[in-house]
BAMI-825253 format. One record per residue (C-alpha): x, y, z; residue in three letters. Coordinates in steps of 0.02 Angstrom, whole numbers, padded with zeros to 5 digits. Example, Ala and Ser with C-alpha at 12.3 -4.5 7.8 and 13.67 -1.06 7.14 Angstrom:
<sites>
+--------+--------+--------+-----+
:   east :  north :     up :  aa :
+--------+--------+--------+-----+
:  00615 : -00225 :  00390 : ALA :
:  00684 : -00053 :  00357 : SER :
+--------+--------+--------+-----+
</sites>
This chain:
<sites>
+--------+--------+--------+-----+
:   east :  north :     up :  aa :
+--------+--------+--------+-----+
:  00214 : -00021 :  00843 : MET :
:  00317 : -00080 :  00693 : ALA :
:  00217 : -00177 :  00569 : VAL :
:  00323 : -00306 :  00487 : PRO :
:  00335 : -00286 :  00294 : SER :
:  00222 : -00435 :  00253 : LYS :
:  00074 : -00383 :  00364 : ILE :
:  00107 : -00208 :  00292 : GLY :
:  00081 : -00258 :  00106 : LYS :
: -00074 : -00368 :  00147 : GLN :
: -00148 : -00214 :  00239 : MET :
: -00111 : -00107 :  00082 : TYR :
: -00184 : -00225 : -00024 : GLU :
: -00342 : -00237 :  00051 : LEU :
: -00347 : -00049 :  00078 : TRP :
: -00320 : -00045 : -00130 : LEU :
: -00474 : -00154 : -00128 : ARG :
: -00580 : -00029 : -00040 : GLY :
: -00582 : -00079 :  00135 : TRP :
: -00596 :  00047 :  00262 : SER :
: -00458 :  00078 :  00407 : TYR :
: -00597 :  00006 :  00526 : GLU :
: -00612 : -00158 :  00423 : GLN :
: -00426 : -00187 :  00418 : ILE :
: -00388 : -00165 :  00605 : ALA :
: -00512 : -00298 :  00637 : ALA :
: -00471 : -00414 :  00509 : ARG :
: -00278 : -00396 :  00580 : MET :
: -00317 : -00377 :  00762 : ASP :
: -00226 : -00219 :  00753 : MET :
: -00259 : -00039 :  00828 : PRO :
: -00321 :  00076 :  00690 : GLU :
: -00186 :  00202 :  00716 : LYS :
: -00061 :  00085 :  00667 : ASP :
: -00165 :  00015 :  00519 : VAL :
: -00180 :  00212 :  00453 : ILE :
:  00016 :  00220 :  00478 : HIS :
:  00070 :  00075 :  00410 : ALA :
: -00048 :  00111 :  00241 : ILE :
:  00021 :  00286 :  00221 : THR :
:  00201 :  00225 :  00215 : LEU :
:  00170 :  00091 :  00104 : ARG :
:  00075 :  00235 : -00013 : LYS :
:  00226 :  00349 :  00007 : ARG :
:  00341 :  00219 : -00031 : LEU :
:  00241 :  00152 : -00196 : GLN :
:  00222 :  00339 : -00259 : ASP :
:  00407 :  00379 : -00245 : GLU :
:  00463 :  00222 : -00351 : ARG :
:  00314 :  00259 : -00471 : CYS :
:  00383 :  00449 : -00491 : GLN :
:  00552 :  00374 : -00556 : LYS :
:  00470 :  00226 : -00653 : CYS :
:  00500 :  00258 : -00845 : ALA :
:  00343 :  00172 : -00889 : TRP :
:  00256 :  00313 : -00778 : ARG :
:  00301 :  00454 : -00888 : ARG :
:  00113 :  00463 : -00967 : ASP :
:  00065 :  00541 : -00816 : GLY :
: -00084 :  00403 : -00786 : GLN :
: -00147 :  00394 : -00585 : GLU :
: -00137 :  00191 : -00614 : ILE :
:  00013 :  00084 : -00671 : CYS :
: -00029 : -00016 : -00808 : MET :
:  00112 : -00152 : -00775 : LEU :
:  00032 : -00319 : -00700 : PRO :
:  00087 : -00336 : -00533 : GLY :
:  00203 : -00190 : -00531 : CYS :
:  00190 : -00134 : -00358 : MET :
:  00204 : -00318 : -00279 : TYR :
:  00372 : -00349 : -00345 : LEU :
:  00447 : -00211 : -00234 : TYR :
:  00360 : -00268 : -00072 : TRP :
+--------+--------+--------+-----+
</sites>
């Protein structure tokens, strides 16, 4: 099942806050496998964007720009 962009963003944000896949699946009323797939896709897309970002050349794992990842979703 394809997850809409807005829902995928919400799931990824919850995952970043420390929610488990099971908790997110229950909250979104979706199968856990779809949640895992959507979060994995979002993480991959964000990692690709961060690798190309001129601000991330310092090698830090966490971006220090406020709201950076949310501008592109």
